[in-house]
N, CA and C atoms of all chains as a GROMACS GRO file, in nm:
protein
  639
    1MET      N    1   4.743  -2.316   4.792
    1MET     CA    2   4.755  -2.174   4.764
    1MET      C    3   4.842  -2.108   4.869
    2ALA      N    4   4.926  -2.017   4.822
    2ALA     CA    5   5.014  -1.948   4.916
    2ALA      C    6   4.933  -1.863   5.012
    3THR      N    7   4.975  -1.863   5.135
    3THR     CA    8   4.903  -1.781   5.233
    3THR      C    9   4.991  -1.663   5.270
    4SER      N   10   4.928  -1.549   5.295
    4SER     CA   11   5.002  -1.434   5.342
    4SER      C   12   4.935  -1.383   5.467
    5PRO      N   13   5.010  -1.314   5.553
    5PRO     CA   14   4.950  -1.264   5.676
    5PRO      C   15   4.834  -1.172   5.646
    6THR      N   16   4.727  -1.184   5.728
    6THR     CA   17   4.610  -1.099   5.707
    6THR      C   18   4.642  -0.958   5.753
    7PRO      N   19   4.637  -0.860   5.660
    7PRO     CA   20   4.670  -0.722   5.700
    7PRO      C   21   4.568  -0.668   5.798
    8THR      N   22   4.616  -0.589   5.893
    8THR     CA   23   4.528  -0.523   5.989
    8THR      C   24   4.457  -0.408   5.919
    9PRO      N   25   4.324  -0.395   5.938
    9PRO     CA   26   4.254  -0.284   5.873
    9PRO      C   27   4.308  -0.148   5.917
   10ALA      N   28   4.291  -0.050   5.828
   10ALA     CA   29   4.335   0.086   5.862
   10ALA      C   30   4.254   0.138   5.980
   11SER      N   31   4.318   0.212   6.069
   11SER     CA   32   4.248   0.267   6.184
   11SER      C   33   4.301   0.407   6.212
   12PRO      N   34   4.220   0.490   6.281
   12PRO     CA   35   4.265   0.625   6.313
   12PRO      C   36   4.390   0.620   6.400
   13GLY      N   37   4.480   0.716   6.382
   13GLY     CA   38   4.600   0.723   6.462
   13GLY      C   39   4.718   0.649   6.403
   14MET      N   40   4.697   0.588   6.286
   14MET     CA   41   4.809   0.518   6.222
   14MET      C   42   4.909   0.619   6.168
   15SER      N   43   5.038   0.585   6.178
   15SER     CA   44   5.142   0.674   6.126
   15SER      C   45   5.158   0.650   5.976
   16LYS      N   46   5.238   0.738   5.910
   16LYS     CA   47   5.262   0.720   5.767
   16LYS      C   48   5.332   0.587   5.741
   17LEU      N   49   5.422   0.548   5.833
   17LEU     CA   50   5.492   0.420   5.816
   17LEU      C   51   5.394   0.304   5.827
   18ASP      N   52   5.299   0.315   5.921
   18ASP     CA   53   5.197   0.210   5.935
   18ASP      C   54   5.118   0.195   5.806
   19TYR      N   55   5.080   0.311   5.747
   19TYR     CA   56   5.004   0.306   5.622
   19TYR      C   57   5.087   0.241   5.511
   20ALA      N   58   5.215   0.280   5.504
   20ALA     CA   59   5.301   0.225   5.399
   20ALA      C   60   5.314   0.074   5.413
   21MET      N   61   5.332   0.029   5.538
   21MET     CA   62   5.347  -0.115   5.563
   21MET      C   63   5.218  -0.189   5.528
   22LEU      N   64   5.105  -0.130   5.565
   22LEU     CA   65   4.977  -0.194   5.538
   22LEU      C   66   4.951  -0.203   5.388
   23ILE      N   67   4.979  -0.096   5.315
   23ILE     CA   68   4.959  -0.099   5.170
   23ILE      C   69   5.051  -0.203   5.106
   24ALA      N   70   5.173  -0.212   5.155
   24ALA     CA   71   5.267  -0.312   5.100
   24ALA      C   72   5.216  -0.453   5.128
   25GLN      N   73   5.163  -0.477   5.248
   25GLN     CA   74   5.109  -0.610   5.282
   25GLN      C   75   4.992  -0.644   5.190
   26LEU      N   76   4.904  -0.545   5.169
   26LEU     CA   77   4.787  -0.568   5.085
   26LEU      C   78   4.829  -0.597   4.941
   27ALA      N   79   4.930  -0.523   4.894
   27ALA     CA   80   4.977  -0.544   4.757
   27ALA      C   81   5.036  -0.684   4.743
   28LEU      N   82   5.111  -0.728   4.844
   28LEU     CA   83   5.170  -0.863   4.841
   28LEU      C   84   5.060  -0.969   4.843
   29ALA      N   85   4.958  -0.945   4.925
   29ALA     CA   86   4.847  -1.040   4.931
   29ALA      C   87   4.776  -1.049   4.796
   30SER      N   88   4.761  -0.935   4.729
   30SER     CA   89   4.697  -0.933   4.596
   30SER      C   90   4.782  -1.009   4.496
   31ALA      N   91   4.913  -0.985   4.499
   31ALA     CA   92   5.003  -1.053   4.405
   31ALA      C   93   4.995  -1.203   4.424
   32ALA      N   94   4.983  -1.247   4.549
   32ALA     CA   95   4.975  -1.391   4.577
   32ALA      C   96   4.851  -1.452   4.514
   33THR      N   97   4.739  -1.382   4.517
   33THR     CA   98   4.617  -1.437   4.460
   33THR      C   99   4.625  -1.443   4.308
   34ILE      N  100   4.696  -1.348   4.246
   34ILE     CA  101   4.708  -1.346   4.100
   34ILE      C  102   4.791  -1.464   4.052
   35THR      N  103   4.902  -1.490   4.122
   35THR     CA  104   4.994  -1.592   4.075
   35THR      C  105   4.945  -1.734   4.101
   36THR      N  106   4.855  -1.757   4.196
   36THR     CA  107   4.811  -1.893   4.225
   36THR      C  108   4.708  -1.945   4.125
   37GLY      N  109   4.631  -1.859   4.064
   37GLY     CA  110   4.530  -1.900   3.968
   37GLY      C  111   4.415  -1.974   4.033
   38SER      N  112   4.393  -1.955   4.161
   38SER     CA  113   4.286  -2.021   4.233
   38SER      C  114   4.149  -1.972   4.185
   39PRO      N  115   4.044  -2.060   4.192
   39PRO     CA  116   3.910  -2.014   4.152
   39PRO      C  117   3.862  -1.897   4.237
   40GLN      N  118   3.912  -1.887   4.358
   40GLN     CA  119   3.869  -1.778   4.446
   40GLN      C  120   3.955  -1.652   4.427
   41ALA      N  121   4.049  -1.659   4.333
   41ALA     CA  122   4.144  -1.549   4.318
   41ALA      C  123   4.075  -1.418   4.286
   42ASP      N  124   3.975  -1.422   4.198
   42ASP     CA  125   3.909  -1.298   4.159
   42ASP      C  126   3.844  -1.230   4.279
   43ILE      N  127   3.777  -1.311   4.364
   43ILE     CA  128   3.709  -1.256   4.481
   43ILE      C  129   3.812  -1.198   4.578
   44MET      N  130   3.920  -1.275   4.599
   44MET     CA  131   4.023  -1.227   4.692
   44MET      C  132   4.091  -1.102   4.638
   45PHE      N  133   4.112  -1.100   4.506
   45PHE     CA  134   4.177  -0.984   4.446
   45PHE      C  135   4.089  -0.860   4.464
   46ALA      N  136   3.958  -0.878   4.437
   46ALA     CA  137   3.866  -0.765   4.451
   46ALA      C  138   3.862  -0.716   4.595
   47SER      N  139   3.863  -0.814   4.690
   47SER     CA  140   3.862  -0.779   4.832
   47SER      C  141   3.988  -0.700   4.869
   48SER      N  142   4.102  -0.746   4.816
   48SER     CA  143   4.227  -0.676   4.846
   48SER      C  144   4.226  -0.536   4.788
   49MET      N  145   4.170  -0.522   4.667
   49MET     CA  146   4.165  -0.390   4.604
   49MET      C  147   4.081  -0.293   4.687
   50VAL      N  148   3.970  -0.344   4.742
   50VAL     CA  149   3.885  -0.258   4.826
   50VAL      C  150   3.962  -0.214   4.950
   51GLN      N  151   4.039  -0.309   5.010
   51GLN     CA  152   4.118  -0.274   5.128
   51GLN      C  153   4.226  -0.172   5.093
   52ILE      N  154   4.291  -0.192   4.977
   52ILE     CA  155   4.394  -0.096   4.934
   52ILE      C  156   4.332   0.041   4.914
   53PHE      N  157   4.214   0.042   4.852
   53PHE     CA  158   4.144   0.169   4.829
   53PHE      C  159   4.116   0.240   4.962
   54ASN      N  160   4.060   0.164   5.058
   54ASN     CA  161   4.024   0.224   5.187
   54ASN      C  162   4.147   0.275   5.262
   55THR      N  163   4.257   0.196   5.253
   55THR     CA  164   4.380   0.237   5.322
   55THR      C  165   4.438   0.363   5.259
   56ALA      N  166   4.442   0.365   5.125
   56ALA     CA  167   4.497   0.482   5.056
   56ALA      C  168   4.411   0.605   5.083
   57LYS      N  169   4.279   0.584   5.087
   57LYS     CA  170   4.187   0.695   5.112
   57LYS      C  171   4.211   0.751   5.254
   58ALA      N  172   4.228   0.659   5.349
   58ALA     CA  173   4.254   0.703   5.487
   58ALA      C  174   4.387   0.778   5.496
   59ALA      N  175   4.488   0.729   5.422
   59ALA     CA  176   4.620   0.795   5.423
   59ALA      C  177   4.610   0.935   5.366
   60ILE      N  178   4.533   0.950   5.256
   60ILE     CA  179   4.516   1.082   5.195
   60ILE      C  180   4.443   1.175   5.291
   61GLU      N  181   4.337   1.122   5.354
   61GLU     CA  182   4.259   1.206   5.446
   61GLU      C  183   4.345   1.250   5.565
   62GLN      N  184   4.430   1.156   5.612
   62GLN     CA  185   4.517   1.190   5.725
   62GLN      C  186   4.615   1.300   5.685
   63HIS      N  187   4.672   1.287   5.564
   63HIS     CA  188   4.770   1.386   5.518
   63HIS      C  189   4.702   1.520   5.491
   64VAL      N  190   4.590   1.516   5.421
   64VAL     CA  191   4.523   1.642   5.384
   64VAL      C  192   4.466   1.711   5.508
   65GLY      N  193   4.431   1.633   5.609
   65GLY     CA  194   4.373   1.690   5.730
   65GLY      C  195   4.473   1.768   5.813
   66GLN      N  196   4.603   1.753   5.781
   66GLN     CA  197   4.704   1.824   5.860
   66GLN      C  198   4.725   1.964   5.804
   67PRO      N  199   4.738   2.064   5.894
   67PRO     CA  200   4.756   2.202   5.847
   67PRO      C  201   4.891   2.222   5.778
   68ILE      N  202   4.896   2.325   5.694
   68ILE     CA  203   5.021   2.359   5.626
   68ILE      C  204   5.122   2.411   5.728
   69GLU      N  205   5.242   2.354   5.722
   69GLU     CA  206   5.351   2.402   5.809
   69GLU      C  207   5.464   2.447   5.717
   70GLU      N  208   5.483   2.577   5.710
   70GLU     CA  209   5.587   2.631   5.621
   70GLU      C  210   5.726   2.580   5.658
   71SER      N  211   5.745   2.554   5.789
   71SER     CA  212   5.879   2.511   5.835
   71SER      C  213   5.919   2.374   5.780
   72GLN      N  214   5.817   2.297   5.735
   72GLN     CA  215   5.849   2.164   5.679
   72GLN      C  216   5.913   2.174   5.541
   73ILE      N  217   5.892   2.285   5.473
   73ILE     CA  218   5.948   2.303   5.339
   73ILE      C  219   6.080   2.376   5.354
   74LYS      N  220   6.186   2.299   5.371
   74LYS     CA  221   6.318   2.357   5.401
   74LYS      C  222   6.395   2.384   5.271
   75PRO      N  223   6.482   2.488   5.274
   75PRO     CA  224   6.567   2.509   5.157
   75PRO      C  225   6.667   2.394   5.144
   76GLU      N  226   6.703   2.362   5.022
   76GLU     CA  227   6.796   2.250   4.996
   76GLU      C  228   6.931   2.304   4.948
   77ALA      N  229   7.040   2.246   4.998
   77ALA     CA  230   7.175   2.283   4.953
   77ALA      C  231   7.215   2.194   4.837
   78PRO      N  232   7.289   2.247   4.740
   78PRO     CA  233   7.331   2.164   4.626
   78PRO      C  234   7.430   2.056   4.668
   79VAL      N  235   7.438   1.950   4.586
   79VAL     CA  236   7.536   1.844   4.613
   79VAL      C  237   7.666   1.880   4.542
   80SER      N  238   7.777   1.832   4.599
   80SER     CA  239   7.907   1.864   4.537
   80SER      C  240   7.964   1.740   4.468
   81MET      N  241   3.866  -1.024   1.292
   81MET     CA  242   3.964  -0.981   1.392
   81MET      C  243   3.900  -0.984   1.530
   82LYS      N  244   3.973  -1.039   1.626
   82LYS     CA  245   3.921  -1.051   1.762
   82LYS      C  246   3.919  -0.914   1.830
   83PRO      N  247   3.803  -0.874   1.887
   83PRO     CA  248   3.800  -0.744   1.952
   83PRO      C  249   3.891  -0.742   2.076
   84ARG      N  250   3.952  -0.627   2.102
   84ARG     CA  251   4.039  -0.613   2.219
   84ARG      C  252   3.954  -0.582   2.341
   85THR      N  253   3.983  -0.646   2.450
   85THR     CA  254   3.908  -0.621   2.574
   85THR      C  255   4.005  -0.584   2.685
   86ILE      N  256   3.953  -0.513   2.783
   86ILE     CA  257   4.033  -0.478   2.901
   86ILE      C  258   3.984  -0.565   3.016
   87LYS      N  259   4.075  -0.641   3.076
   87LYS     CA  260   4.037  -0.725   3.190
   87LYS      C  261   4.002  -0.638   3.309
   88SER      N  262   3.904  -0.686   3.386
   88SER     CA  263   3.861  -0.607   3.502
   88SER      C  264   3.974  -0.589   3.602
   89GLY      N  265   4.067  -0.685   3.605
   89GLY     CA  266   4.180  -0.676   3.695
   89GLY      C  267   4.264  -0.552   3.671
   90TYR      N  268   4.266  -0.506   3.545
   90TYR     CA  269   4.341  -0.384   3.514
   90TYR      C  270   4.253  -0.260   3.533
   91LEU      N  271   4.124  -0.278   3.505
   91LEU     CA  272   4.032  -0.164   3.506
   91LEU      C  273   4.010  -0.110   3.648
   92ILE      N  274   3.996  -0.202   3.743
   92ILE     CA  275   3.965  -0.161   3.880
   92ILE      C  276   4.074  -0.070   3.939
   93PRO      N  277   4.204  -0.111   3.931
   93PRO     CA  278   4.306  -0.021   3.986
   93PRO      C  279   4.308   0.114   3.917
   94ILE      N  280   4.283   0.116   3.785
   94ILE     CA  281   4.285   0.243   3.711
   94ILE      C  282   4.176   0.335   3.763
   95ILE      N  283   4.055   0.279   3.780
   95ILE     CA  284   3.942   0.361   3.829
   95ILE      C  285   3.970   0.412   3.970
   96LEU      N  286   4.023   0.322   4.056
   96LEU     CA  287   4.050   0.362   4.195
   96LEU      C  288   4.157   0.471   4.201
   97THR      N  289   4.259   0.455   4.116
   97THR     CA  290   4.367   0.554   4.114
   97THR      C  291   4.313   0.690   4.073
   98LEU      N  292   4.232   0.692   3.967
   98LEU     CA  293   4.174   0.818   3.920
   98LEU      C  294   4.087   0.881   4.029
   99PHE      N  295   4.011   0.795   4.101
   99PHE     CA  296   3.923   0.845   4.206
   99PHE      C  297   4.006   0.908   4.319
  100LEU      N  298   4.115   0.837   4.358
  100LEU     CA  299   4.198   0.887   4.467
  100LEU      C  300   4.266   1.017   4.428
  101VAL      N  301   4.312   1.026   4.303
  101VAL     CA  302   4.374   1.150   4.256
  101VAL      C  303   4.272   1.263   4.262
  102GLY      N  304   4.148   1.232   4.226
  102GLY     CA  305   4.041   1.332   4.232
  102GLY      C  306   4.015   1.378   4.374
  103CYS      N  307   4.015   1.283   4.469
  103CYS     CA  308   3.994   1.317   4.610
  103CYS      C  309   4.106   1.408   4.659
  104ALA      N  310   4.231   1.371   4.624
  104ALA     CA  311   4.346   1.448   4.671
  104ALA      C  312   4.343   1.589   4.615
  105LYS      N  313   4.296   1.602   4.490
  105LYS     CA  314   4.293   1.735   4.428
  105LYS      C  315   4.184   1.821   4.490
  106ALA      N  316   4.073   1.758   4.528
  106ALA     CA  317   3.959   1.834   4.576
  106ALA      C  318   3.980   1.884   4.719
  107ALA      N  319   4.055   1.807   4.801
  107ALA     CA  320   4.069   1.840   4.942
  107ALA      C  321   4.177   1.946   4.962
  108LEU      N  322   4.157   2.030   5.064
  108LEU     CA  323   4.254   2.135   5.094
  108LEU      C  324   4.308   2.115   5.234
  109HIS      N  325   4.434   2.149   5.254
  109HIS     CA  326   4.490   2.148   5.389
  109HIS      C  327   4.428   2.263   5.470
  110PRO      N  328   4.404   2.239   5.600
  110PRO     CA  329   4.360   2.351   5.684
  110PRO      C  330   4.465   2.461   5.682
  111GLY      N  331   4.422   2.584   5.670
  111GLY     CA  332   4.516   2.697   5.667
  111GLY      C  333   4.562   2.733   5.528
  112ALA      N  334   4.519   2.656   5.429
  112ALA     CA  335   4.559   2.688   5.291
  112ALA      C  336   4.486   2.814   5.246
  113VAL      N  337   4.556   2.903   5.175
  113VAL     CA  338   4.493   3.027   5.131
  113VAL      C  339   4.416   3.006   5.001
  114SER      N  340   4.444   2.895   4.932
  114SER     CA  341   4.376   2.865   4.807
  114SER      C  342   4.407   2.721   4.767
  115PRO      N  343   4.334   2.666   4.670
  115PRO     CA  344   4.370   2.531   4.620
  115PRO      C  345   4.513   2.527   4.568
  116LEU      N  346   4.556   2.633   4.501
  116LEU     CA  347   4.693   2.636   4.448
  116LEU      C  348   4.795   2.628   4.561
  117ASP      N  349   4.768   2.697   4.670
  117ASP     CA  350   4.857   2.695   4.786
  117ASP      C  351   4.869   2.554   4.841
  118SER      N  352   4.755   2.485   4.855
  118SER     CA  353   4.753   2.350   4.908
  118SER      C  354   4.826   2.252   4.816
  119GLN      N  355   4.802   2.265   4.686
  119GLN     CA  356   4.868   2.175   4.590
  119GLN      C  357   5.018   2.202   4.584
  120ALA      N  358   5.056   2.329   4.592
  120ALA     CA  359   5.199   2.362   4.589
  120ALA      C  360   5.270   2.304   4.711
  121TYR      N  361   5.202   2.309   4.827
  121TYR     CA  362   5.259   2.252   4.950
  121TYR      C  363   5.284   2.102   4.932
  122ASP      N  364   5.185   2.031   4.880
  122ASP     CA  365   5.200   1.887   4.857
  122ASP      C  366   5.312   1.860   4.757
  123ALA      N  367   5.317   1.939   4.650
  123ALA     CA  368   5.420   1.918   4.546
  123ALA      C  369   5.559   1.943   4.604
  124LEU      N  370   5.572   2.046   4.686
  124LEU     CA  371   5.703   2.076   4.746
  124LEU      C  372   5.746   1.967   4.844
  125LEU      N  373   5.649   1.916   4.921
  125LEU     CA  374   5.681   1.806   5.014
  125LEU      C  375   5.730   1.684   4.937
  126ALA      N  376   5.661   1.652   4.827
  126ALA     CA  377   5.699   1.535   4.745
  126ALA      C  378   5.836   1.557   4.682
  127ALA      N  379   5.859   1.678   4.631
  127ALA     CA  380   5.989   1.708   4.568
  127ALA      C  381   6.101   1.700   4.670
  128GLN      N  382   6.075   1.753   4.791
  128GLN     CA  383   6.176   1.749   4.897
  128GLN      C  384   6.212   1.604   4.931
  129THR      N  385   6.111   1.518   4.937
  129THR     CA  386   6.136   1.377   4.966
  129THR      C  387   6.220   1.313   4.856
  130ALA      N  388   6.186   1.343   4.731
  130ALA     CA  389   6.260   1.286   4.617
  130ALA      C  390   6.405   1.335   4.618
  131ILE      N  391   6.426   1.463   4.649
  131ILE     CA  392   6.562   1.519   4.652
  131ILE      C  393   6.642   1.453   4.765
  132ASP      N  394   6.582   1.445   4.883
  132ASP     CA  395   6.653   1.387   4.998
  132ASP      C  396   6.687   1.240   4.973
  133GLN      N  397   6.593   1.169   4.911
  133GLN     CA  398   6.616   1.026   4.882
  133GLN      C  399   6.731   1.009   4.784
  134THR      N  400   6.734   1.093   4.681
  134THR     CA  401   6.841   1.083   4.581
  134THR      C  402   6.975   1.122   4.644
  135ARG      N  403   6.972   1.224   4.730
  135ARG     CA  404   7.095   1.265   4.799
  135ARG      C  405   7.151   1.147   4.881
  136LEU      N  406   7.062   1.077   4.952
  136LEU     CA  407   7.106   0.962   5.032
  136LEU      C  408   7.159   0.849   4.944
  137GLN      N  409   7.093   0.827   4.829
  137GLN     CA  410   7.139   0.723   4.737
  137GLN      C  411   7.279   0.755   4.684
  138LEU      N  412   7.304   0.883   4.655
  138LEU     CA  413   7.437   0.923   4.607
  138LEU      C  414   7.541   0.904   4.717
  139GLU      N  415   7.507   0.949   4.838
  139GLU     CA  416   7.600   0.937   4.950
  139GLU      C  417   7.627   0.792   4.985
  140GLY      N  418   7.527   0.707   4.968
  140GLY     CA  419   7.542   0.565   5.002
  140GLY      C  420   7.596   0.480   4.889
  141GLY      N  421   7.631   0.543   4.777
  141GLY     CA  422   7.688   0.470   4.663
  141GLY      C  423   7.589   0.375   4.599
  142GLN      N  424   7.459   0.408   4.610
  142GLN     CA  425   7.357   0.319   4.554
  142GLN      C  426   7.328   0.347   4.407
  143ILE      N  427   7.387   0.453   4.353
  143ILE     CA  428   7.366   0.484   4.210
  143ILE      C  429   7.483   0.424   4.133
  144PRO      N  430   7.455   0.347   4.027
  144PRO     CA  431   7.566   0.291   3.948
  144PRO      C  432   7.661   0.400   3.899
  145ALA      N  433   7.790   0.365   3.892
  145ALA     CA  434   7.895   0.464   3.861
  145ALA      C  435   7.866   0.545   3.735
  146GLN      N  436   7.814   0.477   3.633
  146GLN     CA  437   7.792   0.548   3.505
  146GLN      C  438   7.679   0.651   3.514
  147PHE      N  439   7.597   0.640   3.620
  147PHE     CA  440   7.484   0.734   3.636
  147PHE      C  441   7.513   0.843   3.740
  148THR      N  442   7.626   0.833   3.809
  148THR     CA  443   7.653   0.926   3.921
  148THR      C  444   7.662   1.071   3.875
  149ALA      N  445   7.745   1.098   3.776
  149ALA     CA  446   7.764   1.236   3.730
  149ALA      C  447   7.634   1.297   3.674
  150PRO      N  448   7.565   1.227   3.582
  150PRO     CA  449   7.439   1.285   3.534
  150PRO      C  450   7.334   1.302   3.644
  151THR      N  451   7.337   1.212   3.744
  151THR     CA  452   7.241   1.224   3.855
  151THR      C  453   7.270   1.349   3.938
  152LYS      N  454   7.399   1.374   3.964
  152LYS     CA  455   7.436   1.495   4.041
  152LYS      C  456   7.393   1.620   3.965
  153THR      N  457   7.417   1.621   3.834
  153THR     CA  458   7.380   1.738   3.753
  153THR      C  459   7.230   1.760   3.759
  154ALA      N  460   7.154   1.651   3.739
  154ALA     CA  461   7.008   1.661   3.738
  154ALA      C  462   6.956   1.697   3.878
  155LEU      N  463   7.020   1.642   3.981
  155LEU     CA  464   6.975   1.670   4.118
  155LEU      C  465   6.998   1.818   4.152
  156ASN      N  466   7.113   1.872   4.113
  156ASN     CA  467   7.139   2.014   4.141
  156ASN      C  468   7.041   2.103   4.066
  157ALA      N  469   7.005   2.063   3.944
  157ALA     CA  470   6.904   2.140   3.870
  157ALA      C  471   6.769   2.134   3.942
  158ALA      N  472   6.737   2.015   3.994
  158ALA     CA  473   6.610   1.997   4.067
  158ALA      C  474   6.611   2.077   4.198
  159ILE      N  475   6.727   2.078   4.265
  159ILE     CA  476   6.738   2.156   4.390
  159ILE      C  477   6.720   2.304   4.360
  160GLY      N  478   6.778   2.351   4.250
  160GLY     CA  479   6.760   2.491   4.210
  160GLY      C  480   6.613   2.522   4.184
  161ALA      N  481   6.546   2.434   4.110
  161ALA     CA  482   6.404   2.453   4.079
  161ALA      C  483   6.320   2.448   4.207
  162TYR      N  484   6.358   2.358   4.298
  162TYR     CA  485   6.286   2.344   4.426
  162TYR      C  486   6.297   2.473   4.508
  163ASN      N  487   6.419   2.525   4.519
  163ASN     CA  488   6.440   2.647   4.599
  163ASN      C  489   6.365   2.767   4.538
  164ILE      N  490   6.364   2.775   4.405
  164ILE     CA  491   6.291   2.884   4.338
  164ILE      C  492   6.141   2.870   4.366
  165THR      N  493   6.092   2.746   4.355
  165THR     CA  494   5.948   2.721   4.377
  165THR      C  495   5.911   2.748   4.522
  166ARG      N  496   6.000   2.711   4.613
  166ARG     CA  497   5.975   2.736   4.757
  166ARG      C  498   5.961   2.885   4.781
  167ASP      N  499   6.055   2.964   4.728
  167ASP     CA  500   6.048   3.110   4.746
  167ASP      C  501   5.920   3.166   4.684
  168SER      N  502   5.886   3.116   4.566
  168SER     CA  503   5.767   3.162   4.496
  168SER      C  504   5.640   3.131   4.577
  169TRP      N  505   5.639   3.010   4.635
  169TRP     CA  506   5.523   2.967   4.715
  169TRP      C  507   5.509   3.052   4.842
  170LEU      N  508   5.623   3.075   4.909
  170LEU     CA  509   5.619   3.157   5.031
  170LEU      C  510   5.572   3.299   4.999
  171LEU      N  511   5.620   3.354   4.888
  171LEU     CA  512   5.578   3.490   4.848
  171LEU      C  513   5.427   3.493   4.821
  172TYR      N  514   5.380   3.389   4.750
  172TYR     CA  515   5.237   3.378   4.718
  172TYR      C  516   5.154   3.372   4.846
  173ARG      N  517   5.197   3.289   4.941
  173ARG     CA  518   5.124   3.275   5.068
  173ARG      C  519   5.123   3.405   5.147
  174HIS      N  520   5.240   3.466   5.159
  174HIS     CA  521   5.251   3.586   5.243
  174HIS      C  522   5.177   3.704   5.181
  175GLU      N  523   5.177   3.711   5.048
  175GLU     CA  524   5.100   3.817   4.981
  175GLU      C  525   4.951   3.799   5.009
  176SER      N  526   4.909   3.674   5.004
  176SER     CA  527   4.767   3.645   5.025
  176SER      C  528   4.726   3.674   5.168
  177GLN      N  529   4.812   3.633   5.262
  177GLN     CA  530   4.782   3.657   5.404
  177GLN      C  531   4.781   3.807   5.434
  178ALA      N  532   4.874   3.881   5.369
  178ALA     CA  533   4.878   4.027   5.389
  178ALA      C  534   4.753   4.093   5.333
  179ALA      N  535   4.696   4.031   5.232
  179ALA     CA  536   4.574   4.085   5.172
  179ALA      C  537   4.450   4.044   5.252
  180GLY      N  538   4.473   3.986   5.370
  180GLY     CA  539   4.362   3.948   5.458
  180GLY      C  540   4.280   3.833   5.402
  181GLY      N  541   4.348   3.740   5.339
  181GLY     CA  542   4.277   3.625   5.281
  181GLY      C  543   4.220   3.655   5.144
  182GLY      N  544   4.242   3.777   5.099
  182GLY     CA  545   4.194   3.812   4.965
  182GLY      C  546   4.283   3.749   4.858
  183SER      N  547   4.242   3.767   4.734
  183SER     CA  548   4.316   3.704   4.626
  183SER      C  549   4.446   3.781   4.600
  184VAL      N  550   4.552   3.705   4.574
  184VAL     CA  551   4.680   3.767   4.540
  184VAL      C  552   4.680   3.797   4.391
  185SER      N  553   4.783   3.867   4.348
  185SER     CA  554   4.788   3.903   4.206
  185SER      C  555   4.793   3.778   4.120
  186SER      N  556   4.727   3.785   4.007
  186SER     CA  557   4.726   3.670   3.917
  186SER      C  558   4.866   3.645   3.862
  187ALA      N  559   4.948   3.751   3.858
  187ALA     CA  560   5.085   3.733   3.808
  187ALA      C  561   5.164   3.642   3.901
  188GLN      N  562   5.148   3.660   4.034
  188GLN     CA  563   5.221   3.575   4.129
  188GLN      C  564   5.168   3.432   4.124
  189ALA      N  565   5.037   3.416   4.107
  189ALA     CA  566   4.980   3.281   4.094
  189ALA      C  567   5.033   3.214   3.969
  190ALA      N  568   5.040   3.289   3.859
  190ALA     CA  569   5.090   3.233   3.733
  190ALA      C  570   5.237   3.196   3.747
  191GLN      N  571   5.311   3.280   3.820
  191GLN     CA  572   5.454   3.252   3.842
  191GLN      C  573   5.471   3.122   3.921
  192LEU      N  574   5.388   3.104   4.025
  192LEU     CA  575   5.396   2.982   4.105
  192LEU      C  576   5.359   2.860   4.022
  193GLN      N  577   5.255   2.872   3.941
  193GLN     CA  578   5.216   2.761   3.853
  193GLN      C  579   5.333   2.724   3.762
  194ASN      N  580   5.395   2.825   3.704
  194ASN     CA  581   5.507   2.801   3.613
  194ASN      C  582   5.625   2.735   3.686
  195ASP      N  583   5.654   2.783   3.806
  195ASP     CA  584   5.764   2.724   3.884
  195ASP      C  585   5.734   2.579   3.921
  196LEU      N  586   5.608   2.550   3.952
  196LEU     CA  587   5.571   2.411   3.984
  196LEU      C  588   5.589   2.320   3.863
  197THR      N  589   5.556   2.372   3.746
  197THR     CA  590   5.575   2.293   3.624
  197THR      C  591   5.723   2.264   3.600
  198GLN      N  592   5.806   2.367   3.620
  198GLN     CA  593   5.951   2.349   3.603
  198GLN      C  594   6.005   2.249   3.705
  199LEU      N  595   5.953   2.256   3.827
  199LEU     CA  596   5.998   2.165   3.932
  199LEU      C  597   5.963   2.020   3.897
  200ALA      N  598   5.841   2.000   3.852
  200ALA     CA  599   5.798   1.864   3.814
  200ALA      C  600   5.887   1.808   3.705
  201SER      N  601   5.921   1.891   3.608
  201SER     CA  602   6.008   1.849   3.498
  201SER      C  603   6.147   1.815   3.549
  202ALA      N  604   6.198   1.898   3.640
  202ALA     CA  605   6.333   1.875   3.695
  202ALA      C  606   6.339   1.747   3.777
  203ILE      N  607   6.234   1.720   3.854
  203ILE     CA  608   6.230   1.597   3.936
  203ILE      C  609   6.223   1.474   3.844
  204ALA      N  610   6.146   1.485   3.737
  204ALA     CA  611   6.138   1.374   3.641
  204ALA      C  612   6.274   1.348   3.577
  205SER      N  613   6.350   1.454   3.553
  205SER     CA  614   6.484   1.439   3.494
  205SER      C  615   6.579   1.366   3.588
  206VAL      N  616   6.562   1.387   3.718
  206VAL     CA  617   6.646   1.316   3.815
  206VAL      C  618   6.622   1.166   3.805
  207SER      N  619   6.496   1.128   3.795
  207SER     CA  620   6.462   0.986   3.784
  207SER      C  621   6.522   0.926   3.656
  208THR      N  622   6.518   1.002   3.548
  208THR     CA  623   6.574   0.954   3.421
  208THR      C  624   6.726   0.942   3.434
  209ALA      N  625   6.789   1.042   3.496
  209ALA     CA  626   6.936   1.042   3.509
  209ALA      C  627   6.985   0.925   3.593
  210LYS      N  628   6.901   0.881   3.689
  210LYS     CA  629   6.942   0.769   3.774
  210LYS      C  630   6.929   0.635   3.703
  211GLY      N  631   6.882   0.639   3.582
  211GLY     CA  632   6.861   0.515   3.508
  211GLY      C  633   6.736   0.445   3.552
  212GLY      N  634   6.640   0.524   3.600
  212GLY     CA  635   6.512   0.467   3.641
  212GLY      C  636   6.514   0.407   3.778
  213LYS      N  637   6.624   0.423   3.852
  213LYS     CA  638   6.630   0.367   3.990
  213LYS      C  639   6.556   0.454   4.089
   0.00000   0.00000   0.00000
């Protein structure tokens, strides 16, 4: 069975890039279990889904926990 | 006839996605004057990212030649909708803050809702114009 690097669990203080990388790693790990057809695939897939859920939940909480900053919403110039 | 079934492999992501969408909708940013204010902020951030990404793709020649002109047209329409929605959102926020946290006029809230709908449609058109890239 193909092996993929074990993703590091989500932790406080992770940046948006860290979250994106972690979710991508988890998705790749899930895809690997689907394609191998191993008897343990279902368990591994479920485990990966739980990790993806927890990571996405942490990312949402981190984003929603930040106050609104009007300056982040900048006007856009048209393209020529 | 064999009954149709949904594999759990498909069901689990669907349930989790719906749950996460529910969480995101329920939570408010600190300093938000209302749920609409918080949602509009998120929508504008997402739209800004989509616009900037498409602008970079155009500048970097990553859009196939046959899609370049329609993408520029759709992107400029999206930029127009984004700027209108941004102004509408700022007006909504400032009116609410001036009212001491009280409710702003329902007309301004309805205007912001309408502008957000137009923005979502315009951003979707950009994706279509790019040929799904």
